Steps between C-alpha positions, in 0.01 A plus 500: 500500500644830384327834527593836353349808660528840333465832674547867425255554218259788492420835346789732421528831319673537166876519549489358847683206653359174622665188636357153466606210719448128462585248769516128432421258779446129547707203396790669324841347452625751248367778283649507154346829393235750600330760291203715419246492219218743438177509305338825399134521395461377145862386475686172533693413811863601462827452680604807696821386667668183621802432718677166509695327773822623346371860503428498128235764436275561202257788454230573250607781269208712616624512860877518457645794686188542712450169682748309714462140607684368803499189714555415865597134496488464879136608500402331172371837392514692174439873465408723211581866546301700247587862433372760254176311465285554193133425437605217269659329800152440637407136534495192714850402609574134565794358689661186363756263647680209339579254777693181553692244303200442275472870414134529593324834461280655768287812475354751739142622484599839367489854626342792319707804407310802373680813381279806488552771241 
């Protein structure tokens, strides 16, 4: 049993900062990678950022320079610091973790981020 719990979503003004957190709990031997996806209304779900166990990081082009992903391995937690937010950043943000020797994916329930203009 593995659970991912997101926090930090909400309503934020254009240009403002917001930090999302996701903590993994349960039967975890190792976390290979953790990341964030988002889905805006009327759009497909897309990768936002991912960080691997070796600190390899990938960002979507649309968030490069504005978002920063980080990871606290001791707490099994991943963070997404979002700066200079735009209305097009609005959407449901989902935490993802790839766990264990069998590389199994787990997902959080999502947290809503709304950027007001």
